[in-house]
C-alpha positions in Angstrom: 165.4 37.5 132.6 167.1 40.3 130.8 166.8 38.5 127.6 163.0 38.1 128.0 162.7 41.9 128.7 164.6 42.8 125.5 162.5 40.5 123.4 159.3 42.2 124.8 160.7 45.6 123.9 161.5 44.5 120.4 158.0 43.1 119.9 156.4 46.4 121.0 158.6 48.4 118.7 157.8 46.2 115.7 154.1 46.5 116.5 154.3 50.3 116.7 156.2 50.5 113.4 153.6 48.3 111.7 150.8 50.5 113.0 152.5 53.7 111.7 153.1 52.0 108.3 149.4 51.2 108.0 148.4 54.7 108.9 150.8 56.1 106.3 149.3 53.8 103.6 145.8 54.9 104.6 146.7 58.6 104.4 148.3 58.1 100.9 145.1 56.4 99.7 142.8 59.1 101.1 144.9 62.0 99.6 144.8 60.3 96.2 141.0 59.9 96.3 140.6 63.5 97.4 142.6 64.9 94.6 140.8 62.8 92.1 137.4 64.0 93.4 138.5 67.7 93.2 139.7 67.2 89.7 136.4 65.6 88.7 134.4 68.4 90.3 136.5 71.1 88.6 135.9 69.4 85.2 132.1 69.2 85.8 132.0 72.9 86.8 133.9 74.0 83.7 131.5 71.9 81.6 128.4 73.5 83.2 129.8 77.0 82.9 130.6 76.3 79.3 127.0 75.2 78.5 124.9 77.4 80.9 123.3 80.3 79.0 120.3 82.6 79.6 117.7 82.4 76.9 117.0 86.2 76.8 119.3 88.3 78.9 117.7 91.8 79.5 119.3 94.9 81.0 116.8 97.4 82.3 118.9 100.2 81.0 118.6 98.7 77.5 115.0 97.6 77.1 113.2 97.0 73.8 113.0 100.0 71.5 109.6 100.3 70.0 109.7 101.5 66.4 106.4 102.8 65.1 105.3 103.7 61.7 103.8 107.1 61.0 100.4 105.4 60.6 100.8 103.6 64.0 101.7 106.9 65.7 98.5 108.5 64.3 96.4 105.4 65.1 97.6 105.1 68.7 97.3 108.9 69.3 100.8 109.1 70.8 101.6 112.5 72.3 104.7 113.6 74.3 105.7 116.3 76.7 109.1 117.0 78.2 110.1 116.3 81.8 109.8 119.7 83.7 111.0 121.1 86.9 108.0 122.5 88.8 107.2 123.6 92.3 105.1 120.7 93.7 103.2 121.1 97.0 104.3 118.4 99.5 101.9 116.1 101.2 102.2 113.3 103.9 99.7 110.4 104.4 98.1 109.8 107.7 95.5 107.3 108.9 92.1 109.0 109.6 88.6 108.1 110.7 85.2 109.3 109.6 83.1 110.6 112.5 79.7 112.2 112.8 79.5 115.9 113.5 78.0 117.1 116.7 74.2 117.0 116.6 74.2 114.7 113.5 72.8 111.8 115.7 69.7 112.3 117.8 67.9 109.8 120.1 64.2 110.3 120.3 62.6 109.3 123.6 59.0 108.9 124.7 57.6 112.0 126.4 54.8 110.1 128.2 53.9 106.5 129.1 51.6 104.8 126.6 51.2 102.5 123.7 53.0 102.9 120.3 51.4 102.6 116.9 52.3 103.5 113.4 50.1 106.4 112.0 49.2 104.6 108.8 49.3 101.0 109.9 52.5 100.4 108.0 55.6 98.7 109.4 57.8 100.5 111.8 60.7 102.2 110.0 63.5 99.6 109.7 67.2 100.2 110.6 69.0 101.7 107.6 65.8 103.3 106.1 66.1 106.9 105.0 63.6 109.3 106.4 62.9 113.0 106.1 62.8 115.8 108.7 59.5 116.1 110.5 58.2 112.8 109.1 55.8 111.1 111.4 57.2 107.8 112.4 55.0 106.8 115.4 52.0 107.8 117.4 51.9 107.5 121.2 48.5 106.6 122.8 48.6 107.5 126.5 47.5 105.3 129.3 44.0 106.8 129.7 40.6 105.5 128.7 39.2 107.5 125.8 35.8 105.6 126.0 34.8 107.0 129.3 33.5 110.5 129.9 33.9 110.1 133.6 37.3 109.1 135.0 37.7 106.5 137.6 39.8 107.4 140.7 42.7 105.4 139.4 42.5 107.1 136.0 42.3 110.5 137.7 45.5 109.8 139.5 47.2 108.7 136.3 45.8 111.7 134.5 47.1 114.0 137.2 50.6 112.3 137.0 50.6 112.7 133.2 49.6 116.3 133.5 52.3 117.0 136.0 54.8 115.2 133.8 53.8 117.2 130.8 54.1 120.4 132.8 57.5 119.5 134.1 58.7 118.5 130.6 57.5 121.9 129.3 59.3 123.7 132.1 62.5 121.7 131.5 62.3 122.3 127.8 61.9 126.1 128.4 64.8 126.1 130.7 67.1 124.2 128.3 66.0 126.6 125.5 66.9 129.7 127.6 70.2 128.2 128.6 71.0 127.5 124.9 70.1 131.1 124.0 72.5 132.4 126.7 75.3 130.1 125.5 74.7 131.3 121.9 74.9 135.0 123.0 78.1 134.3 125.1 79.7 132.5 122.2 78.8 135.4 119.8 80.2 138.0 122.2 83.4 136.0 122.5 83.7 135.7 118.7 83.2 139.5 118.3 85.8 140.2 120.9 88.3 137.8 119.3 87.8 139.4 115.8 88.2 142.9 117.2 91.5 141.9 119.0 92.7 140.4 115.8 92.0 143.5 113.8 93.9 145.5 116.4 96.9 143.1 116.0 96.5 142.0 119.6 94.7 138.7 119.3 95.5 135.5 117.3 93.9 133.7 114.4 93.6 130.6 116.6 91.4 132.5 119.1 89.1 133.5 116.3 88.8 130.0 115.0 88.1 128.6 118.5 85.4 131.3 119.0 83.8 130.3 115.6 83.8 126.7 116.7 82.0 127.6 119.9 79.4 129.6 118.0 78.8 126.6 115.7 78.3 124.2 118.7 76.0 126.7 120.4 73.9 126.8 117.2 73.6 123.0 117.3 72.6 123.0 120.9 70.0 125.8 120.3 68.5 123.9 117.4 68.1 120.7 119.5 66.6 122.7 122.4 64.0 124.3 120.0 63.1 120.9 118.6 62.5 119.5 122.1 60.5 122.6 123.1 58.3 122.2 120.0 57.8 118.5 120.7 56.7 119.0 124.3 54.5 122.0 123.5 52.6 119.9 121.0 51.1 117.7 123.8 47.4 118.4 124.3 45.4 117.1 127.2 41.6 116.7 127.0 40.8 117.0 130.8 37.0 117.1 130.4 36.8 113.8 128.5 39.7 112.3 130.4 41.5 111.5 127.2 44.9 112.3 125.7 45.1 112.8 122.0 47.5 110.6 120.0 50.9 112.2 120.2 52.8 112.2 116.8 56.5 111.3 117.1 58.4 113.1 114.3 61.9 112.7 113.0 64.0 115.6 114.3 66.2 115.6 111.2 66.7 113.9 107.8 68.9 110.9 107.7 69.0 107.2 108.4 67.3 105.2 111.1 70.3 104.0 113.1 68.7 102.0 115.9 65.2 101.1 117.0 64.4 100.0 120.6 60.6 99.5 120.5 58.0 97.9 118.3 54.4 99.0 117.4 51.9 98.0 120.0 54.4 98.0 122.8 53.6 99.5 126.2 56.4 101.9 127.1 57.3 104.1 130.1 58.0 107.8 129.9 61.6 108.6 128.9 62.2 105.3 127.1 64.4 105.7 124.0 62.4 104.9 120.9 64.8 105.2 118.0 67.9 107.0 116.8 68.3 109.1 113.6 71.7 109.7 112.0 72.4 112.4 109.4 75.5 111.6 107.4 75.2 114.3 104.7 78.3 115.9 106.2 81.1 114.0 108.0 84.2 115.0 109.9 87.6 113.5 109.4 89.6 113.0 112.5 93.3 112.8 111.8 95.7 111.9 114.7 99.1 113.7 114.1 102.3 113.2 116.1 103.0 116.4 118.0 106.5 116.5 116.6 105.2 116.8 113.1 102.4 119.3 113.9 104.5 122.4 112.8 105.0 120.8 109.3 101.2 120.6 108.6 99.6 123.4 106.7 96.2 123.5 108.4 94.7 126.1 106.1 94.8 123.9 102.9 92.4 121.0 102.2 93.4 117.4 102.7 93.1 114.7 100.0 91.2 111.5 101.1 92.0 108.1 99.5 91.5 104.5 100.5 93.8 102.9 103.0 96.1 101.7 100.2 97.2 105.3 99.7 96.9 105.1 95.9 95.8 108.5 94.4 93.0 108.5 91.8 90.5 110.8 90.1 87.9 109.6 92.6 89.7 111.1 95.6 87.9 113.7 97.6 89.2 117.0 99.0 88.3 117.8 102.6 88.4 121.3 103.9 89.8 122.1 107.4 87.4 123.0 110.2 88.0 124.6 113.6 86.7 122.4 116.4 87.5 122.2 120.1 91.0 120.6 120.4 91.3 116.9 121.3 94.4 114.7 121.8 95.6 111.2 122.7 98.2 111.5 125.4 99.2 107.9 125.3 100.3 108.1 121.7 101.6 111.7 121.9 99.2 112.7 119.1 96.7 115.6 118.6 93.7 115.5 116.4 93.2 117.6 113.3 89.7 117.9 111.9 88.5 118.2 108.3 85.0 118.3 106.8 83.7 116.6 103.7 80.3 116.6 102.0 78.7 113.1 101.8 75.5 113.7 99.9 76.2 110.6 97.7 76.9 108.5 100.9 80.3 107.5 99.6 81.7 107.4 103.1 80.4 105.9 106.3 80.8 106.9 110.0 83.7 105.0 111.5 85.3 104.2 108.2 89.1 104.3 108.1 90.7 106.3 105.2 94.1 107.7 104.3 94.3 111.5 104.6 97.1 113.2 102.6 97.8 116.4 104.6 99.5 119.3 102.9 102.9 120.3 104.3 104.3 123.8 104.6 106.6 124.9 101.8 107.0 123.6 98.3 109.7 121.5 96.7 111.0 121.9 93.1 110.8 118.4 91.6 110.9 116.7 88.2 107.3 116.3 87.1 105.3 114.6 84.3 101.6 114.5 83.7 99.6 111.8 85.6 98.5 110.2 82.3 102.1 109.3 81.4 102.4 106.9 84.4 101.7 103.1 83.9 102.0 100.2 86.3 103.1 96.7 85.6 101.6 93.6 87.3 104.1 93.8 90.2 103.2 97.4 91.0 106.3 98.8 89.2 106.0 102.4 87.9 107.1 103.2 84.3 106.9 105.8 81.6 107.8 105.7 77.9 110.5 108.0 76.7 111.0 109.0 73.1 114.6 108.3 72.1 114.4 108.9 68.4 112.0 109.6 65.6 109.0 107.4 66.4 111.2 105.3 68.7 110.2 104.8 72.4 111.7 103.0 75.4 110.2 102.1 78.7 111.9 103.7 81.7 111.4 102.9 85.4 110.4 105.8 87.6 109.7 106.3 91.4 106.8 108.5 92.2 106.8 110.7 95.2 103.3 112.2 95.2 100.6 113.6 92.8 99.2 117.1 92.8 96.8 118.7 90.3 97.3 116.0 87.7 101.1 116.0 87.8 103.4 113.4 89.3 106.5 114.3 91.3 109.4 112.0 90.3 111.9 111.0 92.9 113.8 109.0 90.2 113.4 108.8 86.5 114.4 110.3 83.1 116.4 113.6 83.0 114.9 117.0 82.6 113.9 117.7 79.0 113.3 114.1 78.1 110.3 113.6 75.9 107.7 111.4 77.8 104.6 109.9 76.2 101.6 111.4 77.9 98.9 109.9 75.6 99.0 106.4 74.2 101.3 104.9 77.0 99.0 102.0 77.6 98.8 101.2 73.9 102.7 101.3 73.7 102.8 98.8 76.6 100.4 96.5 74.7 102.6 96.8 71.6 105.8 96.0 73.6 104.4 92.9 75.3 102.5 91.6 72.3 98.9 91.7 73.5 98.0 94.6 71.2 98.6 95.4 67.6 
């Protein structure tokens, strides 16, 4: 029994030794293959490193030097100016919106019930059509029978109602006109008081600006009240014949027909809106500004308007600041700053989004070059050409901060005193890249 047990132990020991021997052989084979693979990879890497070369290595600090002949300099019209340190007014871009001024949009309503017609039989003015002030756009025929010399009872009732409506309209128009006159007088008194306090060094400039804005708004309201009074007073009733003369509907201002709500021949009720006229000769620019940056804005200087891309160009427009009743957006912690821009050429449209570059208080001394020296590559990179020798020029990368009065403020670029090409930069670029001779 003991002998059988010893034999069993011996067999297990031999089996374990055989298993360990096999594992050792497998490890030796794996280690040999791994070293061979590493050696092969190292050899291939050295081979690639030995043969990998760039066809045209370029260092931006050592770009091509353009050598021009005297004839080429004269032909290209190359001119240079040194980089200078100048005091450059600072600006900051903000998103802005074009809005119509108060009173620039008027809705014309029907003073009486009746039928519409065009005075000359032409088509009714279309949306977008430009019209002039006091131009007759429609005629209103009242709901009375002009053929009869004797009115029927029903027509007498309608005539009495129309007469009462005209009288009430005239009374309302007179009351609105008187109210507008009182508001104008109160605004003028407030302005005079604010100016007198400012002269006595007691008041503030802000109070004077607010008073001027109120006077301006009162003028607009008074003009609208006078137009309404004139329109209502022009109504003439022919009571003897039981007729109402055609009432001409005039445009209260010059501008564009914005909307139309009726058509010629339509039977309308009194007070129904007929059309809306919009005058976009002058637009306001509403600029929301974060209240934390309000103290940095110089509100006495004009703002520069560009497209939303923010790129400055010679087509940009300067908008002058205006004093209007303050508005704000509490949810975004922003207040509105208003500017005014003439729009006689109809370059801008109400509701259009633009970028407004607002001037900041204080000025910074910056390296500057003329705007004509700056060129852009196809990726938007900004460059100038520096003269490094006699008729020798090198392209240098720059970083532009802002532009003011035809000069560029450089945040990064050539040193002060470096001669920069201000005329002929585009021709030098064509010469460097081979698409010009």
